[in-house]
Backbone as CSV, one residue per row, in Angstrom:
resi,resn,N_x,N_y,N_z,CA_x,CA_y,CA_z,C_x,C_y,C_z
1,MET,47.623,-41.630,12.890,47.729,-42.041,14.265,46.609,-41.417,15.087
2,LYS,45.470,-41.311,14.479,44.307,-40.741,15.154,43.975,-41.494,16.427
3,SER,44.216,-42.808,16.460,43.864,-43.597,17.626,44.856,-43.429,18.769
4,PHE,45.970,-42.758,18.536,46.951,-42.515,19.587,46.554,-41.239,20.314
5,ARG,45.796,-41.415,21.376,45.190,-40.287,22.081,46.166,-39.516,22.961
6,TYR,47.366,-39.973,23.079,48.341,-39.343,23.974,48.415,-37.833,23.764
7,PHE,48.479,-37.408,22.510,48.614,-35.982,22.234,47.280,-35.244,22.192
8,SER,46.167,-35.963,22.283,44.873,-35.274,22.291,44.634,-34.535,23.602
9,SER,45.324,-34.944,24.661,45.159,-34.278,25.956,46.451,-33.609,26.439
10,ARG,47.451,-33.541,25.569,48.744,-32.954,25.936,49.273,-32.121,24.776
11,SER,50.027,-31.115,25.116,50.727,-30.334,24.108,51.892,-31.153,23.566
12,VAL,52.229,-30.951,22.316,53.378,-31.646,21.733,54.654,-31.317,22.502
13,SER,54.674,-30.186,23.185,55.868,-29.810,23.947,56.160,-30.778,25.092
14,ILE,55.230,-31.685,25.398,55.469,-32.683,26.448,56.706,-33.515,26.136
15,ILE,57.043,-33.631,24.851,58.211,-34.446,24.505,59.497,-33.886,25.102
16,ASN,59.486,-32.615,25.482,60.663,-32.047,26.147,60.939,-32.721,27.482
17,HIS,59.941,-33.383,28.058,60.091,-34.055,29.350,60.262,-35.560,29.214
18,HIS,60.149,-36.083,28.002,60.318,-37.518,27.788,61.766,-37.920,28.010
19,LEU,61.951,-39.133,28.435,63.290,-39.698,28.472,63.765,-39.986,27.056
20,LEU,62.795,-40.312,26.180,63.106,-40.659,24.803,61.852,-40.499,23.953
21,SER,61.995,-39.887,22.794,60.923,-39.798,21.794,61.530,-40.214,20.461
22,VAL,60.844,-41.105,19.745,61.407,-41.684,18.527,60.358,-41.680,17.417
23,ILE,60.782,-41.334,16.221,59.942,-41.472,15.035,60.669,-42.411,14.083
24,LEU,59.984,-43.447,13.656,60.536,-44.408,12.709,60.087,-44.014,11.313
25,LEU,61.055,-43.869,10.419,60.774,-43.455,9.047,60.937,-44.629,8.089
26,ASN,60.129,-44.634,7.057,60.286,-45.557,5.941,60.265,-44.713,4.673
27,GLU,61.369,-44.735,3.948,61.511,-43.916,2.746,61.204,-42.452,3.032
28,GLY,61.679,-41.981,4.183,61.547,-40.581,4.555,60.203,-40.178,5.137
29,LYS,59.279,-41.126,5.262,57.952,-40.808,5.795,57.756,-41.490,7.150
30,PRO,57.165,-40.777,8.121,56.933,-41.387,9.440,55.935,-42.546,9.346
31,VAL,56.299,-43.670,9.965,55.402,-44.831,10.005,55.079,-45.257,11.431
32,ALA,55.911,-44.837,12.400,55.670,-45.210,13.793,56.271,-44.152,14.710
33,TYR,55.670,-44.077,15.881,56.123,-43.154,16.922,56.215,-43.945,18.220
34,GLY,57.182,-43.597,19.051,57.290,-44.225,20.366,57.954,-43.293,21.354
35,HIS,57.687,-43.549,22.641,58.324,-42.735,23.673,58.427,-43.484,24.992
36,LEU,59.314,-42.974,25.825,59.406,-43.348,27.236,59.144,-42.061,28.007
37,ASP,58.076,-42.067,28.787,57.576,-40.856,29.431,57.514,-41.044,30.941
38,PRO,58.387,-40.362,31.702,58.341,-40.500,33.157,57.160,-39.725,33.740
39,GLU,56.464,-40.365,34.669,55.359,-39.713,35.366,55.328,-40.264,36.786
40,ASP,55.567,-39.392,37.744,55.659,-39.811,39.139,56.679,-40.937,39.261
41,THR,56.261,-42.109,39.719,57.203,-43.215,39.905,57.208,-44.197,38.740
42,LYS,56.437,-43.924,37.705,56.341,-44.827,36.556,57.054,-44.252,35.334
43,VAL,57.437,-45.149,34.450,57.874,-44.757,33.112,56.906,-45.424,32.149
44,TRP,56.188,-44.587,31.407,55.190,-45.069,30.462,55.806,-45.250,29.085
45,LEU,55.507,-46.372,28.471,55.904,-46.618,27.102,54.684,-46.337,26.236
46,GLY,54.872,-45.530,25.213,53.810,-45.252,24.256,54.294,-45.603,22.872
47,ILE,53.401,-46.166,22.071,53.779,-46.567,20.726,52.549,-46.449,19.821
48,ALA,52.785,-46.033,18.589,51.709,-45.961,17.606,52.301,-46.193,16.224
49,VAL,51.533,-46.870,15.384,51.923,-47.133,14.000,50.789,-46.615,13.118
50,ILE,51.142,-45.910,12.038,50.081,-45.404,11.163,49.324,-46.587,10.556
51,GLU,48.046,-46.378,10.308,47.174,-47.474,9.873,47.697,-48.217,8.647
52,GLU,48.171,-47.485,7.654,48.618,-48.151,6.427,49.924,-48.927,6.602
53,ALA,50.582,-48.787,7.749,51.831,-49.504,8.003,51.668,-50.639,9.019
54,VAL,50.466,-50.816,9.556,50.220,-51.885,10.523,50.453,-53.234,9.863
55,GLY,51.096,-54.132,10.595,51.336,-55.478,10.090,52.617,-55.628,9.294
56,LYS,53.412,-54.569,9.230,54.657,-54.617,8.443,55.911,-54.688,9.312
57,GLY,55.737,-54.875,10.623,56.880,-55.046,11.518,57.399,-53.771,12.153
58,TYR,56.795,-52.635,11.852,57.293,-51.374,12.420,57.028,-51.278,13.924
59,GLY,55.906,-51.798,14.363,55.613,-51.802,15.797,56.634,-52.619,16.562
60,ARG,56.986,-53.775,16.024,57.988,-54.634,16.676,59.345,-53.936,16.703
61,LYS,59.729,-53.284,15.592,61.007,-52.563,15.574,61.016,-51.456,16.616
62,MET,59.918,-50.716,16.707,59.840,-49.637,17.679,59.897,-50.198,19.099
63,MET,59.137,-51.258,19.351,59.123,-51.859,20.680,60.511,-52.349,21.071
64,THR,61.190,-53.022,20.169,62.543,-53.516,20.444,63.473,-52.362,20.789
65,PHE,63.395,-51.287,20.031,64.244,-50.129,20.290,63.950,-49.514,21.657
66,LEU,62.671,-49.360,21.985,62.304,-48.753,23.268,62.729,-49.627,24.451
67,ILE,62.560,-50.936,24.331,62.973,-51.834,25.418,64.481,-51.820,25.577
68,GLU,65.214,-51.857,24.473,66.684,-51.788,24.565,67.117,-50.466,25.205
69,SER,66.442,-49.391,24.873,66.748,-48.090,25.470,66.468,-48.111,26.968
70,ALA,65.377,-48.753,27.373,65.056,-48.870,28.800,66.129,-49.671,29.529
71,ARG,66.609,-50.729,28.889,67.697,-51.516,29.496,68.951,-50.651,29.660
72,GLU,69.307,-49.918,28.608,70.498,-49.065,28.660,70.375,-47.997,29.743
73,LYS,69.161,-47.483,29.950,68.921,-46.440,30.948,68.654,-47.029,32.341
74,ASN,68.716,-48.369,32.432,68.515,-49.076,33.691,67.145,-48.766,34.313
75,ILE,66.139,-48.651,33.473,64.767,-48.406,33.933,64.219,-49.739,34.443
76,PRO,63.735,-49.779,35.681,63.317,-51.061,36.256,62.005,-51.615,35.688
77,VAL,61.042,-50.739,35.387,59.724,-51.183,34.946,59.178,-50.200,33.908
78,LEU,58.575,-50.729,32.854,57.839,-49.927,31.884,56.363,-50.276,32.018
79,THR,55.509,-49.285,31.895,54.070,-49.480,31.982,53.432,-48.947,30.701
80,LEU,52.369,-49.603,30.256,51.623,-49.105,29.106,50.153,-49.450,29.268
81,SER,49.335,-48.729,28.526,47.908,-49.043,28.484,47.516,-49.309,27.041
82,VAL,46.509,-50.155,26.881,46.026,-50.511,25.553,44.516,-50.725,25.638
83,ASP,43.827,-50.281,24.595,42.381,-50.471,24.541,42.039,-51.950,24.469
84,HIS,40.935,-52.338,25.151,40.408,-53.691,24.978,40.169,-53.910,23.488
85,GLY,40.427,-55.089,23.037,40.133,-55.412,21.650,41.245,-55.114,20.665
86,ASN,42.284,-54.405,21.077,43.399,-54.124,20.179,44.340,-55.333,20.222
87,GLN,43.878,-56.418,19.619,44.575,-57.694,19.739,45.976,-57.694,19.131
88,SER,46.184,-56.982,18.037,47.524,-56.975,17.445,48.520,-56.294,18.381
89,ALA,48.109,-55.211,19.028,48.993,-54.533,19.985,49.223,-55.409,21.209
90,ILE,48.170,-56.037,21.705,48.308,-56.895,22.888,49.257,-58.051,22.600
91,ARG,49.157,-58.654,21.415,50.099,-59.731,21.044,51.532,-59.207,21.042
92,LEU,51.727,-58.019,20.467,53.064,-57.431,20.445,53.593,-57.246,21.862
93,TYR,52.759,-56.716,22.755,53.194,-56.470,24.127,53.526,-57.777,24.846
94,LEU,52.663,-58.762,24.716,52.920,-60.053,25.361,54.184,-60.701,24.803
95,ASN,54.364,-60.645,23.487,55.562,-61.221,22.861,56.830,-60.452,23.216
96,SER,56.678,-59.221,23.696,57.825,-58.392,24.077,58.131,-58.489,25.566
97,GLY,57.408,-59.343,26.280,57.704,-59.572,27.685,56.839,-58.793,28.661
98,PHE,55.816,-58.115,28.172,54.904,-57.403,29.063,53.903,-58.390,29.652
99,GLN,53.445,-58.088,30.862,52.417,-58.884,31.516,51.266,-57.981,31.924
100,LYS,50.071,-58.477,31.759,48.885,-57.718,32.150,48.834,-57.616,33.668
101,ILE,48.629,-56.389,34.167,48.573,-56.191,35.614,47.199,-55.762,36.103
102,SER,46.398,-55.159,35.232,45.049,-54.760,35.631,44.273,-54.319,34.400
103,GLU,42.994,-54.040,34.620,42.174,-53.522,33.532,41.064,-52.650,34.100
104,THR,40.579,-51.766,33.236,39.438,-50.923,33.558,38.338,-51.265,32.556
105,GLU,37.300,-50.491,32.573,36.211,-50.728,31.630,36.660,-50.529,30.185
106,LYS,37.630,-49.629,29.958,38.027,-49.270,28.593,39.383,-49.822,28.149
107,PHE,40.294,-50.040,29.095,41.636,-50.446,28.687,42.274,-51.398,29.684
108,GLU,43.426,-51.940,29.252,44.218,-52.852,30.066,45.579,-52.215,30.333
109,LEU,46.145,-52.509,31.490,47.489,-52.041,31.829,48.453,-53.221,31.805
110,TYR,49.635,-52.968,31.248,50.677,-53.984,31.155,51.979,-53.421,31.710
111,GLU,52.834,-54.323,32.223,54.161,-53.939,32.711,55.217,-54.867,32.137
112,TRP,56.370,-54.279,31.923,57.578,-55.017,31.536,58.602,-54.758,32.623
113,LYS,59.223,-55.830,33.115,60.235,-55.680,34.164,61.610,-55.972,33.576
114,ASN,62.535,-55.086,33.889,63.902,-55.179,33.400,64.658,-56.201,34.230
115,GLU,64.736,-57.408,33.735,65.424,-58.498,34.449,66.943,-58.345,34.361
116,ASP,67.427,-57.448,33.490,68.863,-57.262,33.298,69.462,-56.273,34.281
117,ARG,68.632,-55.653,35.115,69.148,-54.630,36.035,70.164,-55.226,36.980
118,SER,71.232,-54.473,37.181,72.269,-54.958,38.105,72.253,-54.172,39.385
């Protein structure tokens, strides 16, 4: 998960402040990581799949779990960022109900809105 820069600028202890941190295992080995991370008024969704497991459905399983968790926690909006050119991740986000809201020179921002909120 070298491309998951989240921990390159943060201590692993940041997970103590997450609403949720999840590791998906396959045969006892980690294949994907995901989290819901509150920051100011946003809740950031982060997800990463190890390179050798890409394309095997683990990203979709993780995304489904994180979105269901957001619904259960009544989180109104999830935000994420993705590098330009990461087409497989962008397809996953779009297929999961995220919409592009902006972009910078290096990445794009997407949001998912919880339509189930009461």
